[in-house]
N, C-alpha and C positions, 0 to 999 in steps of 0.2 A: 577502398575499406578492405579490401585485399593488402594494405601493408599494415596493417596494424598487427603487430609483432609483442606490444609491450602487455604483462596480465599482472602490474601493481602488485605483483609478491604471491598472485593467487596460483604460480604454475609450481609449487614446489611437488617435489615427488611422493607417492605415497606407495608405502608397504604394510603386506598383508600378514597377520601374525597370530597362530594359533593360541589359545591360551592356554596355562597354565597356572594349575593350584602351588601356591606358596609351598605349601607345610611338604608334599608329596612329587611336584613338580608333574605330575599327571595331566593331560592335556584334556582342556574342558571340552565335551562335545558339540556339536554341533555350533559355535561358538568360534566368531575370534575378530581380532582388533585390529584396525586401521589405523596405520601410525604415521605422522609425518616422519618424513626421512630425515630434514637437517636440522629439527629439533627434539625429537626425539616423541613429542608431545602427540598421547593418545586420543584420534579425533573421534571414537567412536566404535562402540562395541557390537555388532551384530548376530543375527542367526544366519546359518549355510544360506538362505533362502534371498539373501541382500545382494543385489546387483550395484556393484560400486561403480560411481559415478566421479570422477574428479572435477573440479573446479575448471582448471585447464578445458577439458571436454565442454564442460555447459558453454564457456566464451565461445570457444572457436565452433561450436554448434549456433550461437545465435550468430556471428558474425557469417557463417553458412547461409544462414536461412534468411540475413538480410541479402546477401550477393546471390542466391537463387532465385531471389521474389523480383530480383530487377529495381531496388528502391537505392542499390548502394552509390553511394556517390562522396565527393572529399570533403561534404559538410557535413559529415555525421559526427558526431557528440559521442565518446564512447565514454563511461565512468565506472570503474572497478570498485566494489570494497568490500572487504574481508574484517571480518571480528575480531578482535586481538589473538584467538590461538589457533585463529585458520577453520574453524570448523564449519561456518556461514559464510554465504558468498552472494553478493548479491551484485549486478551487472545491467548496466543501462544504457542503451540505446539512443539518442534525440536525434531526429531526423529533420529540419530544419525545412527540408526544399519538399516537404510533403505536409500538408498544413490542412486545417481542418477551421473553419471559422465562428469564433463565439455570438451569443446573440447582440453581443456591444462592440462586434466586428472586430473585435480583436484575434490576432494569429494566433492559434494550439498549434504547435510541430507534435506528428505522431512520434508516442515514444516506445521502444519493446524493452522490458526487462523480464530477467530472469533470475531464480534464488534456487539456491544448491543446497547443502550440507551434508556431513557428515555424521551428523549425532542422530536425525530423525527427528529435530526440527523443523525445517522445513522441506519440504518433497520438493522433487525436482518440477521446476513451474515456469512455461514462457508466456507470458501475459504481455499487455498493452493498453497503453494510456496516452496523455498529451501533457505535455507543457507549455500552460498559458503565458509566453512572454512579457507580455504586459503585468504582469505581478508575478511572475515566476513560480508559479504554483503547479504542483502537479496532478495535472487531470485524472480521475479516477472511473473504470467506466464500469459498464455494469456486469457483472462476473461472468454472463455467457459471452460477453464480448472479451471482457479482459482478459480472463484468462482463457486460454487457448489450447493448452497442453498443461496437463498435471499429471503425474505419478510418482509413487511409492519408489524406493530403489529395490524392486524384486523383478521378477519375469514380464511384468507387464510396461516394463521401460522401455522405450523405443523411440531412440535420437531420431531415427531417419523418418517415421512416422510425423515425430512432432514439427520436423523442417516441415513437410507435405502439408500438414494441418495448418501451420500459422502461414503458408505460402498463398492458400486458397481462401483464406480469411481475412485477410488485407484490407478489401474493397468493403469491408462489413464498417469500416474506423471510419470512412468517410460520409457514413451515414450519421456519424455520435450527431450530430449539431442539429439534426432536426430534434432528439431529444431534450437538447439544451434550450431549444426555444419554444418547448413544451413547459419546460419548468421556471423560462422566464414570461412565461404568459399566466402561470399560477403565483396569486398572492398569497403573501404570507405575512402573517403579523409577529407583532413580539412572540407572547405568550406560546403560539403556535412554533414559530422557533426555537425557544427553547426547549419544545419536549421533545422536537427533533434532536437537540445534543443531548439530552436526556436518554434519548432512545440510544443514538450512538455509541452514549458510554457505557449503557447499558447500565443507569445507574438506577436502581428502585429507589433509594432515598429520594434524589430530587424529583426522581417523577410523582412521588407522593405529596411531596411540598407543592409541589405543582398543580393538581391535583384540587388541593387546597384553595388555589389561589381562581382555580377555574370560574369565569364570569365576573373577574375582575380583572383582568389582563390588560386595560387601557389605561386604568390608571395610573397614574406617573405620580412622578413625588421626586426626592434628590438626585437630581444628576438625570434625572428619565427613568431611576429604578424603579420598577414594578409595585405597585404597592396589595396588600391582601383587603380583605373587608376589614380589617381593625386597625387596619392605618401602620401593620406592621411592613417593613422594607424587605423583599422577597430577600435579597443578596445580603443582609443581616443573618440569615438564617444559616447556621450551622453546617447543614449538609448542604447548602448550596457556596457558599464563600468559599470553604475549605476545599474543594473540588478544582483544582487548579486548570485541571482539562475543560472543567467546563464555565470556568472563568475565563478562560482564553478563547473559547468559542462565542460565547456570549460580547466580549468585547470587540472578539474583531467585525462581528453582526452589525453592533451599536454603536462603531465608531467608524465603522468602514463600510463594509459589503453591504447595505442597508440602503446606505446615502448613494453612492457610487453605483451599485445595479440594479436597483430597487428592491423594494418591500415583495420578493417573490421567491422563490427556488431556486433558483440560479445565483442569486447573491446567498443564501443559505449554503446554497454547493460550495459555492467559493469558500466562505467560512470554513466548511471543513477539511476543504484542500488545502489549504492556508494551514489551518493545523497539523495537519498529517506534510507538510512539506515544509514547514520552518521548526525543526524541530529545538523546545525549550529546554539542553539540555547537557551536562557533560559527560553523559555515556561517552566509550570509545563506539560502540555500536549505535549508532545513529540511522546506519543504514535500516540495520534491524527492528530500530522502536518507528521507521518510518515505514517498513512492511508492515508491519500489524497493523498500523493506524490508517496503513490506506486497504487492509482487509476489514476493516471494519465498517469503512464507507464501503465497499462491493457489498458485506452483510446489510446495511440499513437499504442501497438500493434496488439490490434486490427484490426487497420487499415492494413490488412495483407500486403501491399506493404511501408509498415511505413518507410525501409532503404533502401528499392528495387527500389523506384521510385523516392526518394528525389535528 
């Protein structure tokens, strides 16, 4: 781990400049810009309270955390992603020699993740998850485990403290499999799974449609698609079929995870992490989309009754 020297272009220099009015050239008080030195791109506009942290510093911190924790070895897989302008950066370290066992007996590799941005979109966050080798899904942990350190770019940002917190928190990850086994034991029918997906996407229109189908969730018709009391196919409703994300989640659950992992919350959870991991988009900011989806899953999981009361 100590030999990592490549930054995948994230080690560009940054300079900080005063803002001036176009018409007079007067300096704008209490404001300045962070500018990328190699391209001249303005990365962000900040107040004087902003505490800059470059992407290189963020990456070096995560590498340092791994070294200090005693987890460093030659098996570690590092990936660094930048958006097109360099405003946002996402770094992931997968640790194949540090594993958690899933309810199906598959090995999930411990993964550390960090985000940083110059434009305020992302706070500086160091978190954790796992990569399930069997399906290459990045498994999302509960937020109190996943987000080990989070700070805005101000006086409260303390990189040394972040390193200490993560080192002390790593043993918690090994207990994550107990939670997964609880989810594996909790049964889940199709109607319940659909409601969970609607809650994940915070889609009120689909939730309303599902409410109309309550009590008729086990009726099946064409290709197993759920019917309502009037014989209408659920997925013929515009609110449902036009949501690509909702349909992706349903298809993964219906065609794979319900059969492979069982009709339980563990299967639903894996359908959600599949959606977060395998991005069906032409966007250059795939890492950003992935992080946004993982955050949605964390938000849902932090409602401790996310599937038990659905």
